[in-house]
C-alpha positions in Angstrom: 91.4 32.7 85.0 88.6 32.4 87.5 87.5 35.1 89.8 86.7 34.3 93.5 84.8 36.3 96.0 85.1 36.0 99.7 81.8 35.1 101.5 81.5 35.1 105.4 79.1 32.7 107.0 77.7 33.6 110.6 75.9 31.0 112.6 72.8 32.5 114.3 70.0 31.3 116.7 67.6 31.2 113.7 70.1 30.1 110.8 73.0 31.1 109.0 73.6 34.7 107.9 75.7 35.3 104.7 77.8 38.4 104.1 80.2 39.2 101.3 82.9 41.5 102.5 83.6 44.0 100.0 80.3 43.6 98.1 77.9 46.2 99.9 74.2 45.0 99.7 75.0 41.4 98.8 73.8 39.3 101.6 71.5 36.4 102.2 70.9 33.6 104.6 70.0 30.0 104.9 68.5 27.5 107.3 71.8 25.6 107.8 75.3 25.9 106.3 74.1 23.8 103.2 71.3 25.7 102.4 73.3 29.2 103.2 75.9 27.9 100.8 73.1 27.6 97.7 71.7 31.0 98.8 75.3 32.7 98.6 75.9 31.2 95.1 72.5 32.8 94.2 72.9 35.9 96.1 76.6 36.3 94.4 75.2 35.7 90.9 72.0 38.0 91.4 74.3 40.8 92.7 76.8 40.6 89.8 74.3 40.1 87.2 72.3 43.1 88.4 75.5 45.4 88.3 76.2 44.1 84.9 72.5 44.9 83.5 72.7 48.2 85.2 76.1 48.9 83.1 78.2 49.1 86.4 81.4 47.4 86.4 82.1 44.3 88.9 84.1 45.3 91.8 87.4 43.6 92.1 87.1 41.2 94.8 89.0 41.4 98.0 92.0 39.2 98.8 91.4 36.7 101.6 93.6 38.7 104.0 91.6 41.7 103.3 88.4 40.0 103.6 89.3 38.7 107.0 90.0 41.9 108.4 86.6 43.4 107.1 83.9 44.0 109.5 81.5 41.8 107.5 83.8 38.9 108.2 84.3 39.5 112.0 83.3 36.6 114.0 82.3 34.7 111.1 82.1 30.9 111.8 83.4 30.2 108.3 85.2 32.6 105.7 85.2 31.0 101.9 85.8 32.1 98.3 83.1 31.6 96.0 83.8 31.5 92.2 82.0 34.5 90.3 79.9 33.4 87.5 80.5 34.0 83.9 80.5 37.6 82.9 77.5 38.1 80.8 78.2 39.2 77.1 76.6 42.5 75.7 72.7 42.6 76.6 70.5 42.0 73.8 67.1 43.9 73.8 64.1 41.7 73.2 60.4 42.1 73.0 58.1 39.9 75.2 54.6 40.0 76.0 53.4 39.8 79.6 49.9 40.3 81.0 49.6 43.9 82.2 48.4 42.9 85.7 51.5 40.8 86.1 53.9 43.7 85.4 53.0 45.2 89.0 53.7 41.8 90.6 56.9 41.6 88.7 58.0 45.1 89.3 57.3 44.8 93.1 59.3 41.6 93.4 62.4 43.3 91.3 62.4 46.3 93.8 62.3 44.0 96.8 65.3 42.1 95.4 67.0 45.6 94.4 66.9 44.8 90.7 65.4 46.5 87.8 62.9 44.6 85.7 65.1 43.4 83.0 67.6 41.9 85.8 65.0 40.4 87.7 63.4 38.4 84.6 66.7 37.5 83.5 67.7 35.9 86.9 64.3 34.4 87.1 64.7 32.8 83.6 68.3 31.6 84.4 67.2 30.1 87.8 64.5 28.2 86.0 66.7 27.0 83.4 69.1 25.5 86.0 66.4 23.7 87.7 65.3 22.3 84.6 68.8 21.3 83.6 69.1 19.8 87.2 65.9 17.7 86.5 67.4 16.5 83.0 70.9 15.7 84.7 69.0 13.7 87.3 67.9 10.7 85.2 67.4 8.5 88.2 64.4 10.4 89.7 60.9 11.3 88.4 60.3 15.0 87.7 57.9 16.8 90.3 
């Protein structure tokens, strides 16, 4: 059975703010509702993956009724449910080589994203794999 998390979309003058009732710290934004939806999917995956890689359990999602009453949903233009990504299997340690001067850049980006290095690199690799898969699936257009 799939798990769904509530997400609140708030139209703001500069774009669409996205908050997840019951998931503190999980938020994002988009230029418009379409962009905000894509960003919401990525934010939810990143947040839950970060929890899993840190060894923390995923919180139970709020019911839609409880989400409607949550402060993050007050004044929302749209309240929806997003499916959770598949729970990752047990983490496996691996050894990779990265130029030493790149580690500072990677670590700073991971810190800004609220992730550890492993979670950040895993998320980056999965994001690239999805983009590559999308390019493979779109046989009618040329790759960029």
